[in-house]
VMD Tcl script that builds the backbone (N, CA, C; Angstrom):
set m [mol new atoms 300]
animate dup $m
set s [atomselect $m all]
$s set {name element resname resid chain x y z} {
  {N N UNK 1 A 16.749 -75.840 20.752}
  {CA C UNK 1 A 16.508 -74.349 20.563}
  {C C UNK 1 A 17.891 -73.530 20.841}
  {N N UNK 2 A 18.717 -74.173 21.711}
  {CA C UNK 2 A 19.859 -73.357 21.943}
  {C C UNK 2 A 20.815 -73.290 20.490}
  {N N UNK 3 A 20.712 -74.274 19.857}
  {CA C UNK 3 A 21.409 -74.192 18.438}
  {C C UNK 3 A 20.896 -72.840 17.568}
  {N N UNK 4 A 19.798 -72.694 17.588}
  {CA C UNK 4 A 19.111 -71.699 16.866}
  {C C UNK 4 A 19.490 -70.566 17.284}
  {N N UNK 5 A 19.542 -70.324 18.693}
  {CA C UNK 5 A 19.447 -69.075 19.572}
  {C C UNK 5 A 21.107 -68.598 19.241}
  {N N UNK 6 A 21.914 -69.590 19.204}
  {CA C UNK 6 A 23.427 -69.371 19.131}
  {C C UNK 6 A 23.439 -68.909 17.656}
  {N N UNK 7 A 22.861 -69.398 16.715}
  {CA C UNK 7 A 23.059 -68.843 15.227}
  {C C UNK 7 A 22.495 -67.553 15.082}
  {N N UNK 8 A 21.445 -67.209 15.979}
  {CA C UNK 8 A 21.032 -66.022 15.745}
  {C C UNK 8 A 21.730 -65.090 16.338}
  {N N UNK 9 A 22.359 -65.386 17.466}
  {CA C UNK 9 A 23.348 -64.559 18.282}
  {C C UNK 9 A 24.520 -64.185 17.376}
  {N N UNK 10 A 25.093 -65.077 16.701}
  {CA C UNK 10 A 26.023 -64.902 15.820}
  {C C UNK 10 A 25.535 -64.050 14.801}
  {N N UNK 11 A 24.542 -63.990 14.098}
  {CA C UNK 11 A 24.044 -63.485 13.042}
  {C C UNK 11 A 23.944 -61.910 13.424}
  {N N UNK 12 A 23.075 -61.745 14.539}
  {CA C UNK 12 A 23.117 -60.401 15.075}
  {C C UNK 12 A 24.568 -59.669 15.656}
  {N N UNK 13 A 25.563 -60.354 15.708}
  {CA C UNK 13 A 26.781 -59.761 16.169}
  {C C UNK 13 A 27.612 -59.636 14.693}
  {N N UNK 14 A 26.993 -59.980 13.646}
  {CA C UNK 14 A 27.882 -59.842 12.470}
  {C C UNK 14 A 28.910 -60.780 12.251}
  {N N UNK 15 A 28.954 -62.042 12.907}
  {CA C UNK 15 A 29.873 -62.925 12.844}
  {C C UNK 15 A 29.348 -64.189 11.957}
  {N N UNK 16 A 30.270 -64.981 11.474}
  {CA C UNK 16 A 30.069 -66.009 10.653}
  {C C UNK 16 A 29.428 -67.123 11.258}
  {N N UNK 17 A 28.385 -67.638 10.778}
  {CA C UNK 17 A 27.801 -68.821 11.278}
  {C C UNK 17 A 28.272 -69.916 10.958}
  {N N UNK 18 A 29.472 -70.521 11.600}
  {CA C UNK 18 A 30.136 -71.829 11.242}
  {C C UNK 18 A 30.067 -72.739 12.362}
  {N N UNK 19 A 30.705 -73.910 12.228}
  {CA C UNK 19 A 30.705 -74.945 13.380}
  {C C UNK 19 A 31.431 -74.509 14.430}
  {N N UNK 20 A 32.700 -74.031 14.166}
  {CA C UNK 20 A 33.483 -73.257 15.144}
  {C C UNK 20 A 32.968 -72.350 16.073}
  {N N UNK 21 A 32.250 -71.282 15.296}
  {CA C UNK 21 A 31.709 -70.052 16.219}
  {C C UNK 21 A 30.612 -70.521 16.943}
  {N N UNK 22 A 29.849 -71.415 16.377}
  {CA C UNK 22 A 28.550 -71.733 17.076}
  {C C UNK 22 A 28.749 -72.512 18.270}
  {N N UNK 23 A 29.986 -73.611 18.138}
  {CA C UNK 23 A 30.285 -74.406 19.200}
  {C C UNK 23 A 30.761 -73.674 20.341}
  {N N UNK 24 A 31.672 -72.600 20.028}
  {CA C UNK 24 A 32.088 -71.691 20.986}
  {C C UNK 24 A 30.926 -70.945 21.765}
  {N N UNK 25 A 30.036 -70.558 20.963}
  {CA C UNK 25 A 28.786 -69.620 21.644}
  {C C UNK 25 A 28.151 -70.665 22.565}
  {N N UNK 26 A 27.719 -71.965 22.116}
  {CA C UNK 26 A 27.180 -72.795 22.937}
  {C C UNK 26 A 27.837 -73.349 24.250}
  {N N UNK 27 A 29.161 -73.562 24.070}
  {CA C UNK 27 A 29.923 -73.891 25.003}
  {C C UNK 27 A 30.001 -72.948 26.285}
  {N N UNK 28 A 30.398 -71.696 25.644}
  {CA C UNK 28 A 30.517 -70.548 26.668}
  {C C UNK 28 A 28.929 -70.187 27.431}
  {N N UNK 29 A 27.833 -70.898 26.743}
  {CA C UNK 29 A 26.834 -70.600 27.510}
  {C C UNK 29 A 26.186 -71.806 28.454}
  {N N UNK 30 A 27.297 -72.576 28.508}
  {CA C UNK 30 A 27.105 -73.704 29.468}
  {C C UNK 30 A 26.342 -74.931 28.811}
  {N N UNK 31 A 26.193 -74.951 27.449}
  {CA C UNK 31 A 25.648 -76.312 26.777}
  {C C UNK 31 A 26.783 -77.103 26.172}
  {N N UNK 32 A 26.188 -78.433 26.300}
  {CA C UNK 32 A 27.158 -79.176 25.777}
  {C C UNK 32 A 26.919 -79.486 24.324}
  {N N UNK 33 A 27.685 -79.070 23.441}
  {CA C UNK 33 A 27.268 -78.930 22.050}
  {C C UNK 33 A 27.602 -80.440 21.488}
  {N N UNK 34 A 26.496 -80.612 20.817}
  {CA C UNK 34 A 26.679 -82.068 19.882}
  {C C UNK 34 A 26.909 -81.796 18.605}
  {N N UNK 35 A 28.070 -82.379 18.214}
  {CA C UNK 35 A 28.502 -82.050 16.693}
  {C C UNK 35 A 27.511 -82.490 15.595}
  {N N UNK 36 A 26.908 -83.685 15.858}
  {CA C UNK 36 A 26.057 -84.004 14.703}
  {C C UNK 36 A 24.887 -82.942 14.750}
  {N N UNK 37 A 24.273 -82.409 15.861}
  {CA C UNK 37 A 23.127 -81.458 15.854}
  {C C UNK 37 A 23.669 -80.176 15.273}
  {N N UNK 38 A 24.965 -79.705 15.590}
  {CA C UNK 38 A 25.613 -78.671 14.948}
  {C C UNK 38 A 25.586 -78.768 13.623}
  {N N UNK 39 A 26.351 -79.783 12.921}
  {CA C UNK 39 A 26.162 -79.910 11.390}
  {C C UNK 39 A 24.970 -79.910 10.865}
  {N N UNK 40 A 23.857 -80.478 11.292}
  {CA C UNK 40 A 22.535 -80.659 10.947}
  {C C UNK 40 A 21.880 -79.325 10.870}
  {N N UNK 41 A 22.196 -78.482 11.972}
  {CA C UNK 41 A 21.590 -76.931 11.893}
  {C C UNK 41 A 22.384 -76.125 10.822}
  {N N UNK 42 A 23.568 -76.239 10.895}
  {CA C UNK 42 A 24.305 -75.505 9.705}
  {C C UNK 42 A 23.834 -75.895 8.289}
  {N N UNK 43 A 23.769 -77.252 8.019}
  {CA C UNK 43 A 23.394 -77.704 6.680}
  {C C UNK 43 A 21.996 -77.081 6.554}
  {N N UNK 44 A 20.900 -77.248 7.321}
  {CA C UNK 44 A 19.604 -76.766 7.181}
  {C C UNK 44 A 19.655 -75.253 6.854}
  {N N UNK 45 A 20.761 -74.690 7.357}
  {CA C UNK 45 A 20.597 -73.053 7.238}
  {C C UNK 45 A 21.273 -72.555 5.956}
  {N N UNK 46 A 21.929 -73.611 5.100}
  {CA C UNK 46 A 22.657 -73.099 4.055}
  {C C UNK 46 A 21.441 -72.510 2.889}
  {N N UNK 47 A 21.773 -71.257 2.592}
  {CA C UNK 47 A 20.903 -70.657 1.688}
  {C C UNK 47 A 19.819 -69.936 2.205}
  {N N UNK 48 A 19.757 -70.014 3.395}
  {CA C UNK 48 A 18.569 -69.241 4.161}
  {C C UNK 48 A 18.874 -67.851 4.386}
  {N N UNK 49 A 18.228 -66.726 3.857}
  {CA C UNK 49 A 18.254 -65.495 4.284}
  {C C UNK 49 A 17.696 -65.116 5.591}
  {N N UNK 50 A 18.376 -64.790 6.640}
  {CA C UNK 50 A 18.184 -64.821 8.192}
  {C C UNK 50 A 17.164 -63.650 8.340}
  {N N UNK 51 A 17.581 -62.676 7.578}
  {CA C UNK 51 A 17.073 -61.150 7.842}
  {C C UNK 51 A 15.586 -61.374 7.439}
  {N N UNK 52 A 15.362 -62.156 6.137}
  {CA C UNK 52 A 14.237 -61.953 5.552}
  {C C UNK 52 A 13.271 -62.920 6.549}
  {N N UNK 53 A 13.719 -64.080 6.971}
  {CA C UNK 53 A 12.947 -65.150 7.786}
  {C C UNK 53 A 12.630 -64.198 8.963}
  {N N UNK 54 A 13.478 -63.543 9.685}
  {CA C UNK 54 A 12.948 -62.777 10.823}
  {C C UNK 54 A 11.800 -61.890 10.529}
  {N N UNK 55 A 12.131 -60.993 9.432}
  {CA C UNK 55 A 11.162 -60.036 8.932}
  {C C UNK 55 A 9.902 -60.575 8.826}
  {N N UNK 56 A 9.750 -61.866 8.020}
  {CA C UNK 56 A 8.606 -62.442 8.018}
  {C C UNK 56 A 7.844 -62.918 9.526}
  {N N UNK 57 A 8.668 -63.537 10.171}
  {CA C UNK 57 A 8.372 -63.983 11.346}
  {C C UNK 57 A 7.711 -63.097 12.299}
  {N N UNK 58 A 8.280 -61.824 12.294}
  {CA C UNK 58 A 7.631 -60.835 13.239}
  {C C UNK 58 A 6.441 -60.258 12.696}
  {N N UNK 59 A 6.080 -60.332 11.419}
  {CA C UNK 59 A 4.848 -59.862 11.064}
  {C C UNK 59 A 3.757 -60.922 11.109}
  {N N UNK 60 A 4.036 -62.163 11.078}
  {CA C UNK 60 A 2.953 -63.171 11.149}
  {C C UNK 60 A 2.209 -63.394 12.403}
  {N N UNK 61 A 2.869 -63.444 13.825}
  {CA C UNK 61 A 1.866 -63.479 14.704}
  {C C UNK 61 A 0.821 -62.237 15.146}
  {N N UNK 62 A 1.011 -61.037 14.440}
  {CA C UNK 62 A 0.402 -59.813 14.644}
  {C C UNK 62 A -0.655 -60.104 13.900}
  {N N UNK 63 A -0.729 -60.550 12.602}
  {CA C UNK 63 A -1.802 -60.805 11.706}
  {C C UNK 63 A -2.775 -61.971 12.156}
  {N N UNK 64 A -2.067 -62.845 12.710}
  {CA C UNK 64 A -3.061 -63.979 13.100}
  {C C UNK 64 A -3.997 -63.771 14.285}
  {N N UNK 65 A -3.418 -62.949 15.494}
  {CA C UNK 65 A -4.156 -62.651 16.368}
  {C C UNK 65 A -5.525 -62.229 16.143}
  {N N UNK 66 A -5.990 -61.213 15.212}
  {CA C UNK 66 A -7.353 -60.864 15.088}
  {C C UNK 66 A -8.205 -61.928 14.605}
  {N N UNK 67 A -7.445 -62.952 13.959}
  {CA C UNK 67 A -8.379 -64.130 13.313}
  {C C UNK 67 A -8.783 -65.036 14.524}
  {N N UNK 68 A -8.041 -65.153 15.385}
  {CA C UNK 68 A -8.421 -66.200 16.503}
  {C C UNK 68 A -9.592 -65.342 17.401}
  {N N UNK 69 A -9.507 -64.039 17.637}
  {CA C UNK 69 A -10.662 -63.429 18.200}
  {C C UNK 69 A -11.852 -63.338 17.286}
  {N N UNK 70 A -11.949 -63.409 16.118}
  {CA C UNK 70 A -12.967 -63.403 15.436}
  {C C UNK 70 A -13.724 -64.710 15.412}
  {N N UNK 71 A -13.003 -65.592 15.309}
  {CA C UNK 71 A -13.519 -66.991 15.474}
  {C C UNK 71 A -14.247 -67.349 16.840}
  {N N UNK 72 A -13.544 -66.717 17.946}
  {CA C UNK 72 A -14.153 -66.982 19.269}
  {C C UNK 72 A -15.298 -66.000 19.336}
  {N N UNK 73 A -15.669 -64.983 18.537}
  {CA C UNK 73 A -16.701 -64.050 18.757}
  {C C UNK 73 A -17.911 -64.827 17.697}
  {N N UNK 74 A -17.473 -65.342 16.762}
  {CA C UNK 74 A -18.343 -66.244 15.848}
  {C C UNK 74 A -19.014 -67.324 16.519}
  {N N UNK 75 A -18.220 -68.180 17.235}
  {CA C UNK 75 A -18.566 -69.375 18.184}
  {C C UNK 75 A -19.616 -68.928 19.052}
  {N N UNK 76 A -19.272 -67.828 19.851}
  {CA C UNK 76 A -20.228 -67.266 20.999}
  {C C UNK 76 A -21.489 -66.877 20.339}
  {N N UNK 77 A -21.412 -66.201 19.083}
  {CA C UNK 77 A -22.869 -65.845 18.476}
  {C C UNK 77 A -23.630 -67.255 18.002}
  {N N UNK 78 A -22.846 -68.236 17.483}
  {CA C UNK 78 A -23.384 -69.631 17.126}
  {C C UNK 78 A -24.107 -70.044 18.571}
  {N N UNK 79 A -23.514 -70.188 19.437}
  {CA C UNK 79 A -24.092 -70.504 20.756}
  {C C UNK 79 A -25.162 -69.917 21.008}
  {N N UNK 80 A -25.434 -68.653 21.014}
  {CA C UNK 80 A -26.413 -67.622 21.481}
  {C C UNK 80 A -27.573 -68.077 20.425}
  {N N UNK 81 A -27.234 -68.206 19.126}
  {CA C UNK 81 A -28.274 -68.443 18.246}
  {C C UNK 81 A -29.147 -69.809 18.433}
  {N N UNK 82 A -28.193 -70.792 18.680}
  {CA C UNK 82 A -28.671 -72.192 19.161}
  {C C UNK 82 A -29.353 -72.191 20.260}
  {N N UNK 83 A -29.057 -71.596 21.311}
  {CA C UNK 83 A -29.995 -71.375 22.489}
  {C C UNK 83 A -31.331 -70.803 22.151}
  {N N UNK 84 A -31.089 -69.766 21.593}
  {CA C UNK 84 A -32.571 -69.117 21.118}
  {C C UNK 84 A -33.385 -70.014 20.397}
  {N N UNK 85 A -32.956 -70.778 19.621}
  {CA C UNK 85 A -33.761 -71.549 18.472}
  {C C UNK 85 A -34.366 -72.784 19.467}
  {N N UNK 86 A -33.472 -73.466 20.503}
  {CA C UNK 86 A -34.003 -74.315 21.198}
  {C C UNK 86 A -34.998 -73.800 22.091}
  {N N UNK 87 A -34.981 -72.444 22.579}
  {CA C UNK 87 A -35.852 -71.924 23.566}
  {C C UNK 87 A -37.312 -71.660 22.800}
  {N N UNK 88 A -37.162 -71.342 21.361}
  {CA C UNK 88 A -38.473 -71.029 20.567}
  {C C UNK 88 A -39.173 -72.481 20.215}
  {N N UNK 89 A -38.426 -73.490 20.022}
  {CA C UNK 89 A -39.079 -74.764 19.784}
  {C C UNK 89 A -39.535 -75.321 20.817}
  {N N UNK 90 A -38.985 -75.286 22.162}
  {CA C UNK 90 A -39.685 -75.615 23.474}
  {C C UNK 90 A -40.774 -75.000 23.461}
  {N N UNK 91 A -40.867 -73.677 23.426}
  {CA C UNK 91 A -42.166 -72.982 23.613}
  {C C UNK 91 A -43.105 -73.475 22.589}
  {N N UNK 92 A -42.874 -73.599 21.175}
  {CA C UNK 92 A -43.799 -74.109 20.362}
  {C C UNK 92 A -44.295 -75.465 20.600}
  {N N UNK 93 A -43.297 -76.229 21.115}
  {CA C UNK 93 A -44.063 -77.739 21.525}
  {C C UNK 93 A -44.865 -77.594 22.806}
  {N N UNK 94 A -44.602 -76.689 23.691}
  {CA C UNK 94 A -45.679 -76.651 24.554}
  {C C UNK 94 A -47.101 -76.016 24.388}
  {N N UNK 95 A -46.970 -75.159 23.561}
  {CA C UNK 95 A -48.278 -74.644 23.024}
  {C C UNK 95 A -49.183 -75.887 22.026}
  {N N UNK 96 A -48.234 -76.657 21.285}
  {CA C UNK 96 A -48.897 -77.515 20.383}
  {C C UNK 96 A -49.769 -78.652 21.233}
  {N N UNK 97 A -49.355 -78.775 22.669}
  {CA C UNK 97 A -49.756 -79.896 23.511}
  {C C UNK 97 A -51.170 -78.981 24.114}
  {N N UNK 98 A -51.307 -77.975 24.104}
  {CA C UNK 98 A -52.578 -77.300 24.441}
  {C C UNK 98 A -53.596 -77.632 23.528}
  {N N UNK 99 A -53.446 -77.611 22.217}
  {CA C UNK 99 A -54.357 -77.952 21.351}
  {C C UNK 99 A -54.489 -79.223 20.863}
  {N N UNK 100 A -53.718 -80.147 21.361}
  {CA C UNK 100 A -53.427 -81.423 21.088}
  {C C UNK 100 A -54.216 -82.248 20.160}
}
mol reanalyze $m
mol bondsrecalc $m
mol representation Tube
mol addrep $m
């Protein structure tokens, strides 16, 4: 994660995200920079519009939160309905034994 944070820091500062700058940011932060990981990150970031990714990432969690709450509410309703059905069937079974 430090590598991605370093790249985001360079991006927000308006600096070029290259191996030299990223390595300097990581080293200044006290991270032992691994050249292979640096190259891998830089290669995977080629052609990526960071501003667009950040814009989409900030919108996604807000939209997902209500969906989770709705699912929880549905599950609670299902549990209540299941309990009610069990109670009704238990009562009917008891009445059936009276007329045996």
